[in-house]
TORLO-211525 format. One line per field, with one value per atom (N, C-alpha, C): residue in three letters; x, y, z; residue number from 1; atom name. Coordinates in Angstrom, 1 decimal. Layout:
REM TORLO-211525
residu <- [ALA_...] .
X <- [X_...] .
Y <- [Y_...] .
Z <- [Z_...] .
num <- [NUM_...] .
atome <- [CA_...] .
This chain:
REM TORLO-211525
residu <- [ASP_ASP_ASP_LEU_LEU_LEU_PRO_PRO_PRO_ALA_ALA_ALA_LYS_LYS_LYS_LEU_LEU_LEU_MET_MET_MET_PRO_PRO_PRO_HIS_HIS_HIS_ALA_ALA_ALA_ALA_ALA_ALA_THR_THR_THR_HIS_HIS_HIS_GLU_GLU_GLU_ASP_ASP_ASP_ALA_ALA_ALA_VAL_VAL_VAL_ALA_ALA_ALA_ALA_ALA_ALA_ILE_ILE_ILE_GLU_GLU_GLU_GLU_GLU_GLU_ALA_ALA_ALA_PHE_PHE_PHE_ASN_ASN_ASN_GLY_GLY_GLY_PRO_PRO_PRO_SER_SER_SER_ALA_ALA_ALA_VAL_VAL_VAL_VAL_VAL_VAL_ASP_ASP_ASP_ILE_ILE_ILE_LYS_LYS_LYS_GLY_GLY_GLY_MET_MET_MET_PRO_PRO_PRO_ALA_ALA_ALA_VAL_VAL_VAL_ILE_ILE_ILE_ASP_ASP_ASP_ALA_ALA_ALA_LYS_LYS_LYS_ILE_ILE_ILE_LEU_LEU_LEU_GLY_GLY_GLY_LYS_LYS_LYS_HIS_HIS_HIS_ILE_ILE_ILE_ASP_ASP_ASP_LEU_LEU_LEU_ASN_ASN_ASN_ARG_ARG_ARG_THR_THR_THR_ASP_ASP_ASP_PHE_PHE_PHE_ILE_ILE_ILE_PRO_PRO_PRO_LEU_LEU_LEU_LEU_LEU_LEU_PRO_PRO_PRO_ASP_ASP_ASP_VAL_VAL_VAL_LEU_LEU_LEU_SER_SER_SER_ASN_ASN_ASN_PRO_PRO_PRO_PHE_PHE_PHE_GLU_GLU_GLU_VAL_VAL_VAL_TRP_TRP_TRP_ASN_ASN_ASN_GLN_GLN_GLN_VAL_VAL_VAL_GLU_GLU_GLU_ARG_ARG_ARG_ASN_ASN_ASN_ALA_ALA_ALA_ARG_ARG_ARG_THR_THR_THR_GLY_GLY_GLY_ALA_ALA_ALA_LEU_LEU_LEU_ARG_ARG_ARG_MET_MET_MET_ARG_ARG_ARG_MET_MET_MET_ARG_ARG_ARG_VAL_VAL_VAL_VAL_VAL_VAL_LYS_LYS_LYS_ALA_ALA_ALA_TYR_TYR_TYR_ARG_ARG_ARG_ILE_ILE_ILE_GLY_GLY_GLY_PRO_PRO_PRO_GLY_GLY_GLY_LYS_LYS_LYS_THR_THR_THR_VAL_VAL_VAL_MET_MET_MET_VAL_VAL_VAL_VAL_VAL_VAL_LEU_LEU_LEU_ASP_ASP_ASP_ARG_ARG_ARG_GLN_GLN_GLN_GLY_GLY_GLY_GLN_GLN_GLN_THR_THR_THR_LEU_LEU_LEU_VAL_VAL_VAL_GLY_GLY_GLY_TRP_TRP_TRP_THR_THR_THR_VAL_VAL_VAL_ILE_ILE_ILE_PRO_PRO_PRO_ALA_ALA_ALA_ARG_ARG_ARG_SER_SER_SER_GLY_GLY_GLY_ASN_ASN_ASN_TYR_TYR_TYR_VAL_VAL_VAL_GLU_GLU_GLU_ASN_ASN_ASN_GLN_GLN_GLN_ARG_ARG_ARG_GLN_GLN_GLN_GLY_GLY_GLY_ALA_ALA_ALA_LEU_LEU_LEU_TRP_TRP_TRP_TYR_TYR_TYR_GLY_GLY_GLY_ALA_ALA_ALA_THR_THR_THR_SER_SER_SER_GLU_GLU_GLU] .
X <- [59.0_60.4_60.8_61.9_62.5_63.1_63.1_63.7_65.3_65.8_67.3_67.6_68.8_69.2_69.6_69.1_69.6_71.1_71.7_73.2_73.4_74.6_74.9_74.9_74.7_74.7_76.1_76.1_77.4_78.1_79.4_80.1_80.3_80.4_80.6_79.7_79.6_78.9_79.6_80.9_81.6_81.3_81.1_80.7_79.2_78.4_77.0_77.1_77.9_78.1_78.5_79.5_80.0_78.9_78.1_77.0_76.0_75.7_74.7_75.3_76.6_77.3_77.2_77.3_77.2_75.8_74.8_73.4_73.0_73.6_73.2_74.3_75.3_76.4_77.2_77.5_78.3_77.9_78.7_78.5_77.2_76.7_75.5_74.7_73.4_72.6_71.3_70.7_69.4_68.4_67.3_66.3_65.0_64.1_62.7_61.8_61.1_60.1_58.7_58.2_56.9_56.7_57.7_57.6_58.3_58.8_59.5_60.9_61.9_63.3_63.8_64.8_65.4_66.9_67.7_69.1_69.5_70.3_70.8_72.2_72.6_74.0_74.3_75.1_75.4_75.9_76.7_77.2_76.1_75.1_74.0_73.2_72.8_72.0_72.8_74.1_74.9_75.3_75.4_75.9_74.8_73.5_72.4_71.5_72.0_71.1_71.7_70.8_71.2_71.9_73.1_73.8_73.0_72.1_71.3_70.3_70.1_69.1_69.8_71.1_71.8_71.7_71.2_71.0_69.9_69.1_68.1_68.5_69.8_70.3_70.0_70.2_69.9_68.5_67.5_66.2_65.9_66.8_66.5_66.2_66.9_66.6_65.1_64.7_63.4_62.3_62.6_61.6_61.4_62.5_62.4_61.8_62.0_61.5_60.1_59.8_58.5_57.8_57.6_57.0_55.6_55.2_53.8_53.0_53.6_52.9_54.0_53.6_54.5_53.6_54.0_53.3_54.1_53.4_54.0_53.3_54.1_53.6_54.4_53.7_54.3_54.5_55.7_55.9_56.5_56.1_56.7_57.7_58.9_59.9_59.4_59.4_58.9_59.7_61.0_61.8_61.8_61.9_62.0_60.7_59.8_58.5_58.6_59.8_60.0_59.2_58.7_58.0_59.0_58.7_59.5_58.6_59.0_58.2_59.0_58.2_58.8_58.0_58.8_58.2_58.6_57.7_58.0_57.6_58.6_58.4_58.4_57.3_57.0_56.8_57.4_57.1_57.3_56.4_56.5_57.1_57.8_58.4_58.1_57.7_57.7_59.1_59.7_61.1_61.2_60.1_60.0_58.6_58.4_57.1_56.6_55.5_54.9_55.7_56.8_57.6_57.5_57.0_56.9_57.6_58.3_58.9_58.5_58.4_58.2_59.4_59.9_61.0_60.5_61.0_60.6_61.8_61.7_62.8_62.2_63.0_62.5_63.3_62.5_63.1_62.7_63.7_63.4_64.1_63.4_63.9_64.0_65.1_65.3_66.2_66.6_67.6_66.9_67.3_66.9_67.8_67.2_68.0_68.0_67.2_67.1_66.3_66.4_65.6_65.5_64.5_64.4_63.6_63.7_63.0_62.1_60.8_59.9_59.2_59.3_58.5_57.0_56.3_54.9_54.1_54.6_53.8_53.8_54.6_54.7_53.6_52.3_51.2_51.1_51.2_51.1_52.2_53.4_54.6_54.4_54.0_53.7_52.7_51.6_50.6_51.1_52.0_52.6_53.4_53.9_54.7_53.8_52.5_51.5_50.7_51.3_50.6_50.9_49.9_50.0_49.1_49.6_48.8_49.4_48.6_49.0_49.3_50.6_51.1_50.9_51.2_51.2_50.8_50.0_49.6_48.4_48.0_47.0_45.7_45.4_44.1_44.3_45.5_45.7_45.8_45.8_45.9_44.6] .
Y <- [191.7_191.8_192.3_191.7_192.1_193.5_194.4_195.7_195.7_194.5_194.4_192.9_192.6_191.3_190.6_189.4_188.6_188.3_188.1_187.8_186.4_185.8_184.5_184.5_183.4_183.3_183.8_184.6_185.0_183.8_183.7_182.5_182.7_183.9_184.2_185.3_185.5_186.6_188.0_187.9_189.1_189.5_188.5_188.8_189.4_188.9_189.4_190.9_191.2_192.6_193.5_193.0_193.8_194.0_193.0_193.2_194.2_194.2_195.2_196.6_196.7_198.0_198.5_197.6_198.0_198.4_197.7_198.0_199.3_199.7_201.0_202.1_201.8_202.8_203.2_202.2_202.4_201.5_201.5_200.6_201.0_202.2_202.5_203.6_203.7_204.6_204.9_206.0_206.2_206.3_205.5_205.5_205.9_206.4_206.8_205.6_205.1_204.0_204.6_205.2_205.8_206.7_207.6_208.6_208.2_207.0_206.6_206.3_206.9_206.7_205.3_204.8_203.5_203.6_203.1_203.1_201.7_201.7_200.5_200.3_199.3_198.9_197.6_197.7_196.5_195.3_195.6_194.5_193.8_194.5_193.9_193.0_193.6_192.8_191.7_191.9_190.9_189.7_189.9_188.9_188.0_188.4_187.7_187.1_186.7_186.1_184.8_183.9_182.6_182.9_182.4_182.7_182.2_181.2_180.7_181.8_182.8_183.9_185.1_185.2_186.4_186.8_185.9_186.3_187.4_187.6_188.6_190.0_190.1_191.4_192.5_192.4_193.5_194.0_193.2_193.7_194.6_194.6_195.3_196.8_197.5_198.9_199.1_198.2_198.3_198.0_197.0_196.7_197.9_198.6_199.8_201.0_201.2_202.4_202.2_200.9_200.6_199.4_199.5_198.3_198.0_196.8_196.4_196.8_196.4_196.7_197.1_197.9_198.2_198.1_197.2_196.9_197.4_198.0_198.5_197.7_197.3_196.5_196.8_197.0_197.2_195.8_195.4_194.1_194.3_193.4_193.4_192.3_192.7_191.7_190.7_189.5_188.5_188.5_188.7_188.7_189.9_191.1_192.4_193.1_192.8_193.6_194.9_195.2_196.5_196.4_197.6_197.7_198.1_197.7_198.2_198.2_199.1_199.2_198.4_197.6_196.8_197.1_197.2_197.5_196.3_195.8_194.9_195.5_195.4_196.0_194.8_194.7_193.5_193.7_192.9_192.9_191.6_191.2_189.9_190.1_189.1_189.1_187.8_187.8_186.6_186.4_185.3_185.0_184.0_183.5_182.5_182.0_181.2_180.7_179.9_180.3_179.7_179.8_180.7_180.9_182.3_182.5_183.8_183.8_184.8_184.9_186.3_186.3_187.5_187.9_189.1_189.7_190.5_190.2_190.9_191.5_192.8_193.5_193.8_193.7_194.0_195.2_196.2_197.4_197.4_197.5_197.6_198.9_199.7_201.1_201.8_202.3_203.0_202.2_201.0_200.3_199.0_198.7_197.5_196.4_195.4_194.4_193.0_192.9_191.6_191.6_190.5_190.3_188.9_188.5_187.1_187.1_185.9_185.6_184.4_184.5_183.4_183.0_181.7_181.2_181.4_181.8_182.1_180.9_179.7_178.6_178.4_179.2_179.2_180.1_179.8_180.7_181.1_180.2_180.7_181.6_181.3_182.1_183.5_183.5_184.8_185.6_185.0_185.8_186.2_185.5_185.9_187.2_187.5_188.7_190.0_189.7_190.8_191.0_191.4_191.7_193.1_193.6_194.9_195.8_197.1_198.1_198.3_198.3_198.5_200.0_200.3_201.7_202.1_201.2_201.5_200.2_200.4_199.2_199.5_198.5_198.7_199.2_198.7_199.1_200.4_200.9_202.1_203.4_203.3_204.5_205.2] .
Z <- [101.0_101.1_102.5_103.0_104.2_104.1_105.1_105.0_105.1_105.4_105.4_105.2_104.6_104.3_105.6_105.8_107.0_106.8_108.0_107.9_108.3_108.1_108.6_110.1_110.7_112.2_112.6_113.7_114.3_114.9_114.8_115.4_116.9_117.4_118.8_119.2_120.5_121.0_120.7_120.6_120.2_118.8_117.9_116.6_116.5_117.4_117.5_118.0_119.0_119.4_118.3_117.5_116.4_115.3_115.1_114.1_114.6_115.9_116.5_116.4_116.7_116.5_115.1_114.1_112.7_112.4_112.9_112.6_113.2_114.3_115.0_114.9_114.1_113.8_115.1_115.9_117.1_118.2_119.3_120.5_121.3_121.1_121.8_121.0_121.3_120.6_121.5_121.2_121.8_120.7_120.8_119.7_120.3_119.5_119.8_119.4_120.4_120.0_120.2_119.2_119.2_120.4_120.6_121.7_123.0_123.1_124.3_124.0_124.7_124.4_124.9_124.2_124.6_124.3_125.2_125.1_124.5_123.5_122.9_123.3_124.0_124.3_123.6_122.6_121.8_122.6_123.6_124.5_125.2_125.7_126.4_125.4_124.3_123.3_122.7_122.4_121.7_122.6_123.9_124.8_125.3_125.1_125.7_124.6_123.5_122.5_122.0_121.8_121.2_119.8_119.6_118.3_117.1_117.3_116.1_115.7_116.5_116.1_115.6_115.6_115.2_113.8_112.9_111.5_111.4_112.4_112.4_112.9_113.3_113.8_112.8_111.5_110.6_110.6_111.2_111.3_112.5_113.5_114.7_114.6_113.7_113.5_113.0_112.1_111.6_112.6_113.5_114.5_115.4_115.7_116.6_116.0_114.7_114.0_113.4_113.1_112.5_113.2_114.5_115.2_114.8_114.9_114.7_116.0_117.2_118.4_119.5_120.4_121.6_122.8_123.7_125.0_126.2_127.1_128.4_129.5_130.5_131.6_132.8_134.0_135.3_135.9_136.3_136.9_138.3_139.2_140.6_140.7_141.2_141.5_142.6_142.3_143.3_144.6_144.5_145.7_146.5_145.8_146.5_146.6_145.7_145.7_144.9_144.4_143.7_142.4_142.0_140.7_139.6_138.4_137.2_136.0_135.1_133.9_132.8_132.1_131.0_129.7_128.6_127.3_126.4_125.6_124.6_123.2_122.3_121.0_120.0_119.2_118.5_117.0_116.2_114.7_114.1_113.2_112.5_111.1_110.6_109.3_108.6_107.4_106.5_106.0_106.3_105.9_104.8_104.4_103.3_103.1_102.1_101.9_103.1_103.7_104.9_106.2_106.2_107.4_107.8_109.0_109.7_111.0_111.4_112.7_113.3_114.7_115.4_116.1_115.9_116.6_117.8_119.0_120.2_120.9_121.2_122.0_123.3_124.3_125.7_126.3_126.7_127.3_128.8_129.7_131.1_131.6_132.3_132.6_131.2_130.9_129.6_128.7_129.1_128.3_127.7_126.4_125.8_126.4_127.0_127.8_127.1_126.1_125.5_124.2_123.5_122.3_121.9_121.2_120.7_119.4_118.8_117.6_117.8_117.5_117.8_116.5_116.2_115.1_115.3_114.2_114.4_114.9_114.7_115.2_116.7_117.4_118.8_119.4_119.1_119.4_120.9_121.8_123.2_123.6_123.2_123.6_122.9_121.7_121.0_121.8_122.2_122.9_124.3_124.9_126.2_126.1_124.9_124.6_124.6_124.4_124.2_125.4_126.5_127.8_128.2_129.0_129.6_128.8_128.7_128.0_126.6_125.6_124.2_124.1_123.9_123.8_122.3_121.4_120.0_119.2_118.3_117.4_116.6_115.8_114.8_115.5_116.7_117.3_118.2_118.3_119.2_118.4_117.1_116.3_116.1] .
num <- [1_1_1_2_2_2_3_3_3_4_4_4_5_5_5_6_6_6_7_7_7_8_8_8_9_9_9_10_10_10_11_11_11_12_12_12_13_13_13_14_14_14_15_15_15_16_16_16_17_17_17_18_18_18_19_19_19_20_20_20_21_21_21_22_22_22_23_23_23_24_24_24_25_25_25_26_26_26_27_27_27_28_28_28_29_29_29_30_30_30_31_31_31_32_32_32_33_33_33_34_34_34_35_35_35_36_36_36_37_37_37_38_38_38_39_39_39_40_40_40_41_41_41_42_42_42_43_43_43_44_44_44_45_45_45_46_46_46_47_47_47_48_48_48_49_49_49_50_50_50_51_51_51_52_52_52_53_53_53_54_54_54_55_55_55_56_56_56_57_57_57_58_58_58_59_59_59_60_60_60_61_61_61_62_62_62_63_63_63_64_64_64_65_65_65_66_66_66_67_67_67_68_68_68_69_69_69_70_70_70_71_71_71_72_72_72_73_73_73_74_74_74_75_75_75_76_76_76_77_77_77_78_78_78_79_79_79_80_80_80_81_81_81_82_82_82_83_83_83_84_84_84_85_85_85_86_86_86_87_87_87_88_88_88_89_89_89_90_90_90_91_91_91_92_92_92_93_93_93_94_94_94_95_95_95_96_96_96_97_97_97_98_98_98_99_99_99_100_100_100_101_101_101_102_102_102_103_103_103_104_104_104_105_105_105_106_106_106_107_107_107_108_108_108_109_109_109_110_110_110_111_111_111_112_112_112_113_113_113_114_114_114_115_115_115_116_116_116_117_117_117_118_118_118_119_119_119_120_120_120_121_121_121_122_122_122_123_123_123_124_124_124_125_125_125_126_126_126_127_127_127_128_128_128_129_129_129_130_130_130_131_131_131_132_132_132_133_133_133_134_134_134_135_135_135_136_136_136_137_137_137_138_138_138_139_139_139_140_140_140_141_141_141] .
atome <- [N_CA_C_N_CA_C_N_CA_C_N_CA_C_N_CA_C_N_CA_C_N_CA_C_N_CA_C_N_CA_C_N_CA_C_N_CA_C_N_CA_C_N_CA_C_N_CA_C_N_CA_C_N_CA_C_N_CA_C_N_CA_C_N_CA_C_N_CA_C_N_CA_C_N_CA_C_N_CA_C_N_CA_C_N_CA_C_N_CA_C_N_CA_C_N_CA_C_N_CA_C_N_CA_C_N_CA_C_N_CA_C_N_CA_C_N_CA_C_N_CA_C_N_CA_C_N_CA_C_N_CA_C_N_CA_C_N_CA_C_N_CA_C_N_CA_C_N_CA_C_N_CA_C_N_CA_C_N_CA_C_N_CA_C_N_CA_C_N_CA_C_N_CA_C_N_CA_C_N_CA_C_N_CA_C_N_CA_C_N_CA_C_N_CA_C_N_CA_C_N_CA_C_N_CA_C_N_CA_C_N_CA_C_N_CA_C_N_CA_C_N_CA_C_N_CA_C_N_CA_C_N_CA_C_N_CA_C_N_CA_C_N_CA_C_N_CA_C_N_CA_C_N_CA_C_N_CA_C_N_CA_C_N_CA_C_N_CA_C_N_CA_C_N_CA_C_N_CA_C_N_CA_C_N_CA_C_N_CA_C_N_CA_C_N_CA_C_N_CA_C_N_CA_C_N_CA_C_N_CA_C_N_CA_C_N_CA_C_N_CA_C_N_CA_C_N_CA_C_N_CA_C_N_CA_C_N_CA_C_N_CA_C_N_CA_C_N_CA_C_N_CA_C_N_CA_C_N_CA_C_N_CA_C_N_CA_C_N_CA_C_N_CA_C_N_CA_C_N_CA_C_N_CA_C_N_CA_C_N_CA_C_N_CA_C_N_CA_C_N_CA_C_N_CA_C_N_CA_C_N_CA_C_N_CA_C_N_CA_C_N_CA_C_N_CA_C_N_CA_C_N_CA_C_N_CA_C_N_CA_C_N_CA_C_N_CA_C_N_CA_C_N_CA_C_N_CA_C_N_CA_C_N_CA_C_N_CA_C_N_CA_C_N_CA_C_N_CA_C_N_CA_C_N_CA_C_N_CA_C_N_CA_C] .
């Protein structure tokens, strides 16, 4: 069973922002991801998602509080050469018979800056989300 009921697709990005605000009890929040803080800004997360994926918004609190894996990676900006720390928080859900999706949240600096939903059949793309150092996961405990 899913930890929360999926919602209908949001009609607009403003509706997505409102749904994220509802999921996190306000326009912003700070959450603990296995010992690492992350700032949630509903406008950032709601304005940068494909509306066809917004039905998964109710699962976001569960992904953050009960992730399957958390990956940290240092990346270099190709243009400036600056280094930044990136974290990906990953969890898979069975949403129907033979249908599994992976929800991935992206933290850069201290802020969650994006998220996506990947069908489990997208094997290479799924594996690309699992790069860097495994901070938390089945093999790290």
